[in-house]
C-alpha positions as CSV (number, residue, x, y, z in Angstrom):
1,M,247.0,36.4,150.7
2,S,249.3,38.3,153.1
3,S,251.9,36.5,155.2
4,I,250.0,37.4,158.4
5,S,246.9,35.6,157.1
6,K,249.0,32.5,156.4
7,V,250.1,32.4,160.0
8,F,246.5,32.1,161.2
9,T,245.0,29.9,158.5
10,E,247.6,27.2,158.1
11,Q,247.7,24.2,160.5
12,P,250.6,24.3,163.0
13,P,253.3,21.8,162.5
14,E,253.0,18.5,164.3
15,L,255.1,18.5,167.6
16,N,257.3,15.6,168.6
17,K,257.1,14.0,172.1
18,E,259.8,16.3,173.6
19,E,258.2,19.4,172.1
20,K,254.8,18.4,173.4
21,A,256.2,17.8,176.9
22,R,257.9,21.2,176.8
23,L,254.7,23.0,175.6
24,N,252.7,21.3,178.4
25,M,255.3,22.3,181.0
26,I,255.1,25.9,179.8
27,A,251.3,25.9,179.7
28,A,251.2,24.6,183.3
29,A,253.7,27.1,184.7
30,R,252.3,29.5,187.2
31,T,253.9,32.5,188.9
32,T,253.9,33.0,192.7
33,P,250.7,34.5,194.0
34,R,250.8,38.1,195.4
35,D,252.0,38.2,199.0
36,D,250.9,41.2,201.0
37,R,254.0,40.9,203.1
38,F,256.0,42.1,200.1
39,P,254.1,45.0,198.6
40,H,257.1,46.8,197.1
41,T,258.9,46.4,193.8
42,N,262.0,44.7,195.3
43,Q,261.1,41.0,195.5
44,A,264.3,39.7,197.0
45,L,262.8,38.9,200.4
46,H,259.8,37.4,198.7
47,C,262.1,35.2,196.7
48,W,264.1,34.1,199.8
49,N,260.9,33.2,201.7
50,R,259.4,31.2,198.8
51,Y,262.6,29.2,198.5
52,N,262.7,28.5,202.2
53,E,259.0,27.6,202.3
54,W,259.8,25.0,199.6
55,I,262.6,23.6,201.8
56,V,260.4,23.4,204.9
57,C,257.7,21.6,202.9
58,A,260.3,19.2,201.4
59,Q,261.7,18.4,204.8
60,Q,258.2,17.7,206.2
61,G,257.0,15.5,203.4
62,S,257.2,14.4,199.8
63,E,259.1,16.7,197.4
64,D,256.3,15.9,194.8
65,D,253.8,17.6,197.2
66,C,256.0,20.6,197.3
67,K,256.4,21.1,193.5
68,P,254.1,24.2,193.4
69,L,256.2,25.9,196.1
70,R,259.4,25.2,194.1
71,Q,257.7,26.6,191.0
72,Y,256.8,29.8,193.0
73,A,260.5,30.2,193.9
74,D,261.5,29.4,190.3
75,S,259.1,32.1,189.0
76,I,260.3,34.9,191.2
77,C,264.0,34.2,192.0
78,P,266.9,34.8,189.6
79,G,268.2,31.4,188.3
80,T,271.7,32.1,189.5
81,W,270.4,32.5,193.1
82,L,268.5,29.3,192.9
83,E,271.5,27.4,191.5
84,S,273.8,28.9,194.2
85,W,271.4,28.0,197.0
86,D,270.9,24.5,195.7
87,E,274.6,24.0,195.6
88,Q,275.0,25.5,199.1
89,R,272.3,23.1,200.4
90,E,274.2,20.1,198.8
91,A,277.5,21.3,200.3
92,G,275.9,21.9,203.8
93,S,276.7,25.6,203.8
94,F,273.2,27.1,203.0
95,G,272.2,29.7,205.5
96,G,268.5,29.3,205.2
97,V,266.0,27.2,207.1
98,G,267.0,23.6,208.0
99,S,270.7,24.4,207.6
100,R,273.3,24.1,210.2
101,F,273.2,27.9,210.5
102,D,269.5,27.9,211.3
103,H,269.2,28.5,215.0
104,K,265.6,27.4,215.0
105,A,266.5,24.0,213.6
106,H,268.6,23.1,216.7
């Protein structure tokens, strides 16, 4: 029996609780839907808008209700951008919606 056949005929190993949770999280992950406002390859503005849509949602209601919007931002934005924006929001220096720099918020 070839090694490839063994991969498909043997039972997969039993997963522990943490591994099952990680597998379920990965299986449930979805990427952001196509947005016709951003038809080109550069998705920086799409990322920025998805992040700010999540903030608006979180400010208007429960963060639990907004998890899909955060997941959209997570799926399209570089992690370093998200970390930086999250830190800026905590420090009060974020320039997006709902910040002290947002002229519409005042």
